[in-house]
N, C-alpha and C positions, 0 to 999 in steps of 0.2 A: 586290224584284220588278222586273224590267226590261220586263215585258210586261203586257198587260191580263188575262192568266190564267196560272195554273200548276197543276200537279198535285201533290197530296199523297196518295200511294198511289192508291186508286181514286176519290178526291174531286177534282173540278174546282173551283178557286177563281177566280171571275170578278169583275173590277172593272167596274162598269156605270155608264154615264151615261144615265139615263132621260130620255126626251123625251115627257112626257105631252101630252094633247090632240091626238094625231096622228089622221090620217084612218083609218089601219089599224095594227095592231100588227105590227112587223117588225124583224128584226135589221138594223141599219145598218152603219156602217163603224167601224173602229178610229180613235179620236181620242186620241193620246198613249198613256196607260196605261189607257184605258177603252174598252169596247165600247159603242157607242151603240145603244140599243134604243128604237124609237118605240113608244109605248103609246097605244092608242085608249081612254083613260079619263081622267077628270078627277083631278087631284092633291088629292083631298079625303079626309082621315082615313085615308090608307094604301090607298085604293081602287086607285090606279094601281099600287102595288107588288103588291097581291094579284092584279091582272090580269096583271102581268108574270110573277109566279111561276107562275100557271096556264098562260100561254103557253109559258114555258120548260119546264115539265113535259111538255107535248106535244112540243116541239121535241127534247128530250133523251130522250124516252120513259121518264120516271120518274114515280113518284107525287109528288104535291105535298109529301108529308112528307119526301121525299128532298132537298128544297131548303130551305136555311136562310139567312135574311137576317141576315148578321153585323152590318151596320150600314146605315143609310139608309132605313128604312121610310118616313120622312116627308121624304126628301131625294132629289134627283135623283142624287146620288153614292151608289152602293151597292156593297156587296160581298156576293156570294152564294157558298154552298158547295153543290155538286150532287154527291150521292153516287151512284156507280156508274151514270153515264149509259150508255144503250144505243145512242144515236145522237148524232152530233156534227154541228153545222152546219159548213160548209166553212171558216169563219174560225177555228175552234177546232182547235189541233194535237192529234194523237193523243198519248196518254200515252206516256212513255218505255218502250220495249220492247214496245209493243202496236201492231199494225196491223190489228186485227180489228173495231173499232167501225164500225158503219154510218155512212155520210155522208148528209147532206141537201143 
């Protein structure tokens, strides 16, 4: 993978660099092969990851169950799979052959 994300059919695979203890939860910039996301939660027993998943569910307009943490529940380096997102933040490319997803 040469980017921080790629598509597998209707599933978006994201490599994330989590930044816990932030003042507010927000999508940051691309750093190498990861998307930086600031998380307004403490990194205790997976709470920051749970907060991140809830935030991304709202950003991508999907149910929380549509997001799977492949690895990194207790680490700042994470990989997530988001099935059938209905909206994409500007930093995320459209899936190949599709130009119909809403932008944020």
